[in-house]
C-alpha positions as CSV (number, residue, x, y, z in Angstrom):
1,M,12.0,-17.1,-2.8
2,K,14.3,-16.0,0.0
3,T,15.2,-12.4,0.8
4,R,16.0,-10.7,4.1
5,F,12.4,-9.5,4.2
6,T,10.9,-13.0,3.8
7,E,13.3,-14.3,6.5
8,L,12.5,-11.5,8.9
9,M,8.7,-12.0,8.5
10,G,8.6,-15.7,8.0
11,I,6.7,-15.6,4.7
12,Q,7.2,-17.3,1.3
13,H,7.1,-14.5,-1.2
14,P,8.5,-10.9,-0.8
15,I,5.2,-9.4,-2.0
16,V,3.1,-7.2,0.2
17,Q,-0.4,-5.9,-0.3
18,G,-0.5,-2.2,0.3
19,G,-2.8,-0.5,2.9
20,M,-5.5,0.1,0.2
21,Q,-7.9,2.3,2.1
22,N,-11.4,0.7,2.4
23,L,-10.0,-2.5,0.9
24,G,-7.5,-3.6,3.6
25,V,-10.0,-5.9,5.4
26,P,-9.6,-9.4,6.8
27,G,-11.5,-11.1,3.9
28,F,-8.9,-9.8,1.5
29,A,-5.7,-9.4,3.5
30,S,-6.0,-13.0,4.6
31,V,-6.1,-14.2,1.0
32,V,-2.8,-12.5,0.3
33,S,-1.1,-13.9,3.4
34,N,-2.4,-17.4,2.7
35,A,-1.0,-17.1,-0.8
36,G,2.5,-16.7,0.6
37,G,2.7,-12.9,0.5
38,M,1.9,-10.5,3.3
39,G,-1.6,-9.0,3.6
40,T,-2.3,-5.7,5.2
41,M,-5.2,-4.5,7.3
42,N,-5.9,-0.8,7.4
43,I,-7.2,0.8,10.6
44,T,-9.0,3.5,8.6
45,C,-11.6,0.8,7.7
46,Y,-12.8,0.9,11.3
47,T,-14.6,3.5,13.4
48,S,-13.0,2.6,16.7
49,P,-10.3,0.5,18.3
50,E,-13.0,-1.9,19.5
51,E,-14.3,-2.5,16.0
52,F,-10.7,-2.9,14.8
53,H,-10.1,-5.5,17.5
54,E,-13.0,-7.6,16.3
55,A,-11.6,-7.4,12.7
56,V,-8.2,-8.6,13.9
57,K,-9.8,-11.5,15.6
58,E,-11.6,-12.3,12.4
59,M,-8.4,-12.1,10.5
60,K,-6.8,-14.7,12.8
61,T,-9.7,-17.1,12.0
62,L,-8.9,-16.7,8.3
63,T,-5.2,-17.1,8.3
64,D,-2.4,-18.3,10.6
65,K,0.2,-16.5,8.5
66,P,1.9,-13.2,9.4
67,F,0.1,-10.0,8.4
68,I,0.6,-6.2,8.7
69,V,-1.6,-3.5,10.2
70,N,-1.3,-0.1,8.5
71,I,-1.5,3.0,10.7
72,S,-1.6,6.2,8.7
73,L,-0.8,9.1,11.0
74,V,-3.2,11.6,9.6
75,P,-4.9,13.8,12.1
76,D,-8.3,13.7,10.5
77,L,-8.3,9.9,10.6
78,T,-6.9,9.0,14.0
79,K,-6.0,11.5,16.7
80,G,-3.5,11.6,19.4
81,D,-3.3,8.9,22.0
82,E,-6.0,6.8,20.3
83,I,-3.2,5.4,18.2
84,F,-1.9,3.6,21.3
85,R,-5.2,1.8,21.6
86,Y,-4.8,0.4,18.1
87,I,-1.3,-0.6,18.9
88,D,-2.5,-2.3,22.1
89,V,-4.8,-4.4,20.0
90,C,-1.9,-5.5,17.8
91,I,0.1,-6.4,20.8
92,E,-2.7,-8.4,22.4
93,E,-3.4,-10.3,19.2
94,G,0.2,-10.9,18.2
95,V,0.3,-9.0,15.0
96,A,3.6,-9.5,13.1
97,A,4.2,-6.0,11.9
98,I,2.8,-2.5,12.0
99,E,3.3,-0.2,9.0
100,T,3.3,3.6,9.8
101,A,3.0,6.3,7.2
102,G,2.4,10.0,7.1
103,A,3.6,11.9,10.1
104,D,6.7,11.0,12.2
105,P,5.8,7.9,14.4
106,S,8.6,8.4,16.9
107,R,6.3,8.7,19.9
108,F,4.8,5.3,19.1
109,I,8.0,3.4,18.2
110,P,9.0,2.2,21.7
111,H,5.5,0.9,22.4
112,I,5.6,-1.0,19.1
113,K,9.1,-2.4,19.2
114,D,9.3,-3.1,23.0
115,N,6.4,-5.5,22.5
116,G,8.0,-7.5,19.8
117,I,6.2,-6.1,16.7
118,K,8.2,-5.3,13.6
119,L,8.0,-1.7,12.5
120,I,7.7,-0.9,8.8
121,H,7.7,2.8,7.8
122,K,6.5,3.9,4.5
123,T,8.0,7.1,3.0
124,P,8.5,8.8,-0.4
125,S,11.8,10.4,0.7
126,A,15.4,9.0,1.0
127,K,16.2,11.4,3.7
128,I,13.3,10.4,5.9
129,A,13.9,6.7,5.1
130,K,17.4,7.0,6.6
131,R,16.1,8.9,9.6
132,M,13.5,6.3,10.3
133,E,16.1,3.5,10.1
134,E,18.1,5.4,12.7
135,K,15.0,5.7,14.9
136,G,14.4,1.9,14.8
137,A,12.4,1.0,11.7
138,D,12.9,-2.7,10.9
139,V,11.9,-2.3,7.3
140,I,11.5,0.7,5.0
141,T,8.9,0.9,2.2
142,I,10.0,3.5,-0.3
143,A,7.2,4.9,-2.5
144,G,8.0,6.3,-5.9
145,Y,6.1,8.9,-7.7
146,E,4.1,6.2,-9.6
147,V,2.4,5.1,-6.4
148,A,-1.4,5.3,-6.1
149,G,-2.7,7.3,-3.2
150,H,-0.3,9.8,-1.9
151,P,3.0,10.2,-3.7
152,S,5.7,12.8,-2.8
153,T,5.5,16.2,-4.5
154,D,9.2,15.7,-5.2
155,G,8.2,13.7,-8.3
156,I,11.0,11.2,-8.1
157,G,10.2,7.8,-9.8
158,T,10.5,4.4,-8.2
159,M,13.5,3.3,-10.2
160,L,15.7,6.0,-8.8
161,I,14.4,6.5,-5.3
162,A,14.3,2.7,-4.6
163,N,17.9,2.4,-5.8
164,K,19.0,5.2,-3.6
165,V,17.3,4.0,-0.5
166,A,18.4,0.4,-0.9
167,S,21.9,1.7,-1.3
168,T,21.9,3.9,1.8
169,C,19.8,1.9,4.3
170,S,21.0,-1.2,5.9
171,V,17.5,-2.6,6.9
172,P,15.4,-4.4,4.3
173,V,13.8,-2.0,1.7
174,L,10.5,-2.6,-0.1
175,A,9.8,-0.8,-3.4
176,A,6.3,0.6,-4.1
177,G,4.9,2.4,-7.1
178,G,4.5,1.1,-10.7
179,I,5.1,-2.6,-9.8
180,G,2.5,-5.1,-11.0
181,D,4.3,-8.2,-12.4
182,G,7.4,-10.4,-12.0
183,K,9.6,-8.2,-14.1
184,G,8.9,-5.3,-11.7
185,L,9.7,-7.6,-8.8
186,A,13.0,-8.7,-10.4
187,A,13.9,-5.0,-11.1
188,A,13.3,-4.1,-7.5
189,L,15.5,-7.0,-6.3
190,A,18.2,-5.9,-8.8
191,L,18.1,-2.4,-7.3
192,G,18.9,-3.9,-3.9
193,C,15.4,-4.0,-2.5
194,E,14.2,-7.1,-0.6
195,G,10.6,-7.1,-1.9
196,V,7.8,-5.0,-3.3
197,V,4.5,-3.5,-2.2
198,M,1.5,-3.4,-4.6
199,G,-1.9,-1.8,-4.5
200,T,-3.4,-1.3,-8.0
201,R,-2.4,-4.8,-9.1
202,F,-4.1,-6.3,-6.1
203,V,-7.3,-4.3,-6.8
204,A,-7.4,-6.2,-10.1
205,T,-7.7,-9.6,-8.5
206,A,-10.7,-11.9,-8.2
207,E,-10.9,-11.7,-4.5
208,C,-10.5,-7.9,-4.0
209,P,-13.7,-6.6,-2.3
210,I,-14.4,-3.9,-4.9
211,S,-17.0,-3.9,-7.7
212,D,-16.4,-5.5,-11.0
213,N,-17.0,-2.1,-12.6
214,H,-13.9,-0.8,-10.9
215,K,-11.8,-3.8,-11.9
216,Q,-13.0,-3.4,-15.5
217,W,-12.1,0.3,-15.4
218,I,-8.5,-0.7,-14.7
219,L,-8.5,-3.1,-17.6
220,D,-9.9,-0.5,-19.9
221,H,-7.4,2.2,-19.0
222,G,-3.7,2.7,-19.0
223,E,-0.7,4.5,-17.7
224,R,-1.9,8.0,-18.8
225,D,-5.3,7.7,-17.1
226,T,-4.5,8.9,-13.5
227,A,-4.9,12.4,-12.1
228,L,-3.1,14.2,-9.3
229,T,-5.7,15.9,-7.1
230,Q,-5.9,17.6,-3.7
231,K,-2.8,19.7,-4.2
232,S,-4.7,22.8,-3.0
233,I,-5.0,21.2,0.5
234,K,-1.4,19.9,0.5
235,N,-2.5,16.3,0.4
236,M,-1.8,15.4,-3.2
237,A,-3.4,12.1,-4.3
238,R,-2.9,10.0,-7.4
239,V,-6.3,8.6,-8.4
240,A,-8.2,7.4,-11.4
241,N,-9.0,10.2,-13.8
242,N,-12.7,9.6,-13.5
243,M,-15.6,12.1,-13.2
244,A,-15.0,12.6,-9.5
245,A,-11.3,13.4,-10.1
246,K,-12.2,15.8,-12.9
247,L,-14.7,17.6,-10.6
248,T,-12.1,17.8,-7.9
249,L,-9.6,19.4,-10.2
250,E,-12.3,21.9,-11.4
251,M,-13.1,22.9,-7.9
252,E,-9.4,23.3,-7.0
253,A,-8.8,25.4,-10.1
254,R,-11.5,27.9,-9.3
255,G,-10.6,28.0,-5.6
256,T,-12.3,25.9,-2.9
257,N,-12.0,24.7,0.7
258,L,-11.8,21.4,2.4
259,Q,-15.4,21.3,3.3
260,E,-16.5,21.6,-0.3
261,L,-13.9,19.1,-1.5
262,M,-15.1,16.5,1.0
263,T,-18.4,16.4,-0.8
264,V,-16.4,14.5,-3.5
265,I,-13.3,13.1,-2.0
266,A,-14.6,11.7,1.4
267,G,-13.6,8.1,2.0
268,R,-17.2,7.2,2.9
269,I,-18.3,8.2,-0.6
270,S,-15.6,6.1,-2.3
271,K,-16.5,3.1,0.0
272,Q,-20.1,3.3,-1.1
273,C,-19.0,3.5,-4.8
274,Y,-16.7,0.5,-4.3
275,Q,-19.8,-1.4,-3.3
276,N,-22.4,-0.1,-5.7
277,G,-20.2,-0.1,-8.8
278,N,-20.4,3.7,-9.5
279,V,-16.9,4.2,-10.7
280,D,-17.4,7.9,-11.5
281,G,-19.1,8.7,-8.2
282,G,-16.1,8.8,-5.9
283,I,-12.3,9.0,-5.8
284,F,-10.6,5.8,-6.8
285,A,-6.9,5.4,-6.0
286,V,-5.0,3.7,-8.8
287,G,-1.5,4.1,-10.4
288,P,-0.1,4.1,-13.9
289,V,0.8,0.4,-13.5
290,M,-2.7,0.0,-15.0
291,G,-0.8,0.1,-18.3
292,I,0.5,-3.4,-17.8
293,I,-2.6,-5.0,-16.2
294,N,-4.6,-7.0,-18.7
295,D,-6.5,-9.5,-16.6
296,I,-8.2,-10.2,-13.3
297,R,-6.4,-13.2,-11.6
298,P,-6.9,-15.0,-8.3
299,V,-4.4,-13.8,-5.8
300,Q,-2.6,-17.1,-5.5
301,Q,-2.1,-17.3,-9.3
302,L,-0.9,-13.7,-9.4
303,L,1.8,-14.3,-6.8
304,D,2.9,-17.6,-8.3
305,D,3.1,-16.1,-11.7
306,M,5.1,-13.1,-10.4
307,V,7.7,-15.3,-8.7
308,A,8.0,-17.5,-11.8
309,E,8.3,-14.4,-14.1
310,A,10.9,-12.8,-11.8
311,E,13.0,-15.9,-11.9
312,A,12.8,-16.1,-15.7
313,A,13.7,-12.4,-16.0
314,S,16.7,-12.9,-13.6
315,K,17.9,-15.9,-15.6
316,R,17.5,-13.9,-18.9
317,V,19.7,-11.1,-17.6
318,A,22.2,-13.5,-16.1
319,G,22.6,-15.2,-19.5
320,M,23.8,-11.9,-20.9
321,F,27.0,-11.9,-18.9
């Protein structure tokens, strides 16, 4: 396939692996890049810029294809000027693109772009998308309400918000939220987007470094089996409606604080559960796209199938005119 995004990044398929906290590591992201898409490493997987640097070096031994580094600008995860140290690693190692999300990345933009790295900014808002384009973003990822992780409290679905942003922004736009197959890819392209970002669908792949129990949970559940937690701390998250989510919602309903919530929602707990297979023991970010996921495929097969299905869907629609 050829879109403005594939041309800009030098990749084969306009399909990006989302940041996927605790899962955005070299062993997985490299598989996505090698399959023709664009894998993403997540700095929250690492305790320091030095540890992250070693991971980027590992990534480069696993793939010679372009990849993304996700930098979520959340104060509790990375603070202040430390962000520049992560960016410096990306500069030194020739990372193709940095994806920012969360707070306004303006103070970091010159350092990123002046050193030849493409800037992708992920936002759930059309207003912020346009503002970030004006500030120099090379690509906008627009996240609809269906997205796993942190959707906007606006509640605007991917179909509408992706359409609006693709119509108002001149840079390439990627659609995220509720996309898990070739028909979703074709729909995003029809709306004017240049590619898609997926998280939940990539969790349900053979190579994803998460337990088989978590993958089976996705297969056993559907579009109605997510929960919106953490509203009380103004950090709403869409996650699997498992026991951890139910406990979180109970705590929020009776009144709680961040310290108590962290005994359930902390990333380290989820990471342990991803490894030991305890699906109910920690928060597990997934989206309603579970409703169309029926198997666990190798990443290469998934991407090839998506492109073939998108082509078939496009031909079907073209045949109606």
